[in-house]
N, C-alpha and C positions, 0 to 999 in steps of 0.2 A: 410021202417025203416032202420036207420043207423046201420051198423054192427060194432061190435068191432073187431079189427084186432088181430088175434092170430099169432105171429111170430114163425116160426120153422126154425132154422138155419141148413143148410146143407153145412158146410164150405168146399169150394174148390171141393166139390163132383161134378164130371162131367166137371171141368174146364180144357180145353185142353192147357191152357197157364199158365205161372207163370209171371205175370206182375212184374215189378221191385219194385213196392210199396206194393205188396200184401203178407201178411202172414195171410190168411183168418181165420185160426184156432185161431189166436190171436185176430183178429178184431171182430169176432163174439162171442168170449168167449167160444167156444165149444171145448171140449176135447175128446168126444167120437166119434167113427166111426159111420157112418150112417147105421142104420138097420131099417127095418120096425117096429120091436118091440120097438126100442128106440123112434122112431117118434110117435108111438101109445101111449106110456107112456106119452110123453110130451104133446100130444094133450089132453089126458084125464086129466092131471094135469091142463092144461090151461082152459079147459071147466069147471072144478070144481069151478073156480072163477067166480063170477057174473053169476050165473046159468041162470038167466032170459034173458040174452042177446043173440041175434043171432050173429053169428061169421063169419068173412071172414078169412080163413086160408091163411097165407102167407108163402110160401117157399122162404126163403132168404139165402144169404151167398154164394151160389155156382151158377153155370150156369145150371139151371134146365133142359133146353132143350138139353144140351150136355150129360146128364146122359143116360145110357143105356135105351132104350125105354121100356124094361120090368120093370125096376126099376121105371121109370116115371109112368108107368101104375099102379104099386103097390101103389105108394105114392098118386096118384090121387084117386084111388079106396078107399084107406084108408080114405082120407078126405071125400069122398062122403058117407061113411058108417056112419058118425055121423050126426044125424038129425039137430043139432044146427048149423052145418057149412052150410051156405047158398051160399057161393061162395069161389073161390080160387084165389089168386094172386101169381105170380112167378117173380123171377128176373133171367135175363139171359144176354147173349152177343148179339150184333147186328149180328154177323156172325153165330149165332146158331139158326136162324129163317128162315123158308121157308113156303110155302103154306101147305105142308103136315103136318108139325109140328103144324101149327096154326089150321088146321082142327081137328087134334087130340086133342089139348087143348080145343077147343070149345066143343067137345063131352063130356068133363069131367067137364064142368061148371067153367072153368077158366074165370075170369072176367077182370083181370088187369094183364098187362105184363109190368114190369119195366126193362128198358134197361140200362146197364152200358156203357154209351157213353163216358164219361170222357172229351172228347174234340172233336171239329169239325175241327181240324187241323191235317193233316197227319204227319207233322214233330213231333208234340207233341205225337201222338199215337205211332209213330215209336220209339221215345226216351224212351217211357215207356214200349216198347215191348208188346203192346196190341195185335198185331196179326190181327187187322182189320183196315179198313180205314173209313174215314168220309163218303165215298160213300156207304160202307156197312151199316152204321148207317141210312142213308137216305132210303135205300132200305128196311131195317127192319121196320123203322117207317111207311113207306107207306103201307107195307103189313099188319102190325098190325092194322092200321087204317081201311084198306079195309075190315078186318074181324070183325070190330066193337068191338074190345077190348078197354078197357080204357088203355091209354098209359102213362107210367111213364118214366121220363128221369133222369139220374144221371150225374152230372158234377163234376169234380174235379178242384180246383184252385191251382195254384202254382206247376204244374207238370214240370219236366225237359223240357226245350226248350219252355215253355209257357211264356206268358207275360200278363199283365193286359189287354191289347187290345185284345189278342187272347181269353182270358177267357170271356170277355164281349161279343165279337163277337160270340162265341160259343152259348151263351145263346140267343142272338138275332136270330141266324140262327134257333135254335130249336123252337123258338116261331113261326116261319113261318109255322111249321107243327102242331101247336095247340095241344101240349101234355096236358093231364089232370092234371098230378101231376109232381113234380120235387123234387129232392134232391140235395143239394150242400154240398160237402165235401172239406175241406182244405186238402192238401197233407201232411200227417204225415210220418216221417221216423220211420218205425217199425223195431224192432229187427229181425234179421235173414231174411232180404230181401236184394236184390241187391242194392236197394236205400240206405240202411244203409251203404253198402260198399262204394258206391259213395260218400256219405256224409263224411265218415271217411277219404277218399282220397282227400277231398276238391273238388270233381267234381260236387257236388250238394249243393246248399244253399237253405234251405226251407224259406218260407215266415215267417216274424215276425208275432206275434199275431195281431198287429195293422194292418199290411198290409192285412192279411187274412180276418180280420173283414171288412175292407174297401171294398175289392174286392167282398166278399160274399154278403155284403149289397147292392152293386150296382146290382149284378146279381139277388138277390131276388126281388128287385124293378122292374127289367125288367120282371121277371116272373109274378109278381103281376099285373103289368100294362097290361099284355097280358092275364089276366084271367087264369093263370096257378097256381094251388094251390101248395105252397111249403110245403111239409110235414116233411122235416127235413133239418136242417143246422148243419153240424158237426157230427162226430161219437158219438154214445151214449156211455157214460162212462161205463166201466165194471171194474172188479178187475184187468184185464190185461192192460187196456188202462188208465194209469194215470202217473203222473210225476215220480213215483218211480219204474216203472216196465218196460213195453215193448216199450214205446215210446222213441226212441233215441233222436229225435229232431223234431222241427216243432211246428206249432201253435195249440197245443191241449189245450183246456180249458173245464172244465166240464160243463160250462154254455155258450158255444160258441154261440149257437142259440140266447140266450138272449142278448149277446153282439152285435150281428148283428142287432137284432130288435131295440136295444137301439141306435145304430148308425143311423139307418133309421129315428127314431123319432127325434133325434137331428137335422138331416138335414132338415126334414120337418118343424120343429119349426123355425129354423133360416131362412128358405126360405120365411116364411110369415111375420117374424119380420124384415121388411126392414128398419124401423126407428132405428137409432143407439142411439138416445137420450131418450130412454124409462126411465121413472121415477118410474113406478110401474108395476110389472108383476105378474099376478096370472094365474096359470095353473090348470085346473080341469081335473082329470083323473079317470077312473074306477079303483077300487082297484086291479083288476088282471093285470093292466098295470103299476101300480105304480113303480115297480122296474125297468121296461124298460125305463120309462120316466126319473127317477132319475139317472139311470146308476150305474154301479158297483162302490162302494166307492164314490157315489154321483158325479161321473165324469161329467155327463151331466149338472147338476146344477152348478158345478164349472165353466164349460166351458161357460155356458150362462151368469153367473155373470161377468166373465171376458170379454166376447164379448160385453156386453151391459153396462158394468161399473155399475153393480148393487150391492148393499150391501146385499140384500136378495131377494129371490123369494118365493112367497107363493104358496104352493102346496095343493090343496084341493082334498083329496083322496076319493071322493064320487060321481064322475060323473056317470050318469046312463047308458051312452052309451059305451059299451066295444069296439066299432069300431071307436071311435073318441076321440079327445082331444079338450077341449075348452080353449081358451086363452083370457085373458083380458089384453091388453097392454095399460096402461093409459086409461082404460075403453072402449077401442076399441075392439070389439069382433071378434075373428076368430075361426072357427071350422076346425080342421085338421082331415082328413080321415086317419085312420090307420088300415083299414080292411085288413085282410090277414097276419097281424103280429102275 
């Protein structure tokens, strides 16, 4: 049975470094200090919703395995004390993983470990003051896989010293190790971070929204093509992360993930429509994918009309397959696979 994920954020708790892009209390939306009592209250509140579902508890936001071992034990024992919690996932850093830690986590029913890798290039990691190397990431990945945990990887695009080519190559390298899940985050300039100071001094230029969408869409396709499930693209909007509050600059958009999926769909449609003298174009789409196909402010439709010199495109919003799009171009049928979007 599939478990619902119940996220519990422990912002910067246990983190031995302060990366230039990170103000974790802002990013996770948490304002309280971490206590077992607070975590217990949040778990109880989370379990009170959808009471019939089994749950996987996820400790996010900090570097769980860098927390004092006694506190780790308390948090894991707390999770195990709830009957509805069937498994646990944690997030941590590559340099906070070893055999002893993994054995300890295994004893407490931890199922998934997500690694904040960010890049597979040492110059990018150094520029971001990550405090670990690409070699550390490979070592952690191999250890996690050897203990039969599910492996999650997190990449950031647009970090200082990075390029499109480095971001793409990082995804390709990680696919060689067959992670189970992945997250893709565009680099945002958050208030009260060293990156914000760099930006104000003109030492860092974030990606534009269009650039971030293009790079992230290419990386997502790489993961999908290698059977890696992408579980998030872009930071989740909270009251702290929006245009009017804590984001100083960068490609933040409340629907960033949908923009990325929309870009992928546009590329896949144009890839199969090789004829440029199309007279009639009909596209059949499942209702849940309608907005992704059409694009924000109908951008995809307008781009298709311009590309193929069409006055109109007929969209039929009732296709039965949510993992495909059906196209009739002058009555010639093409089926496009969009599974994983």
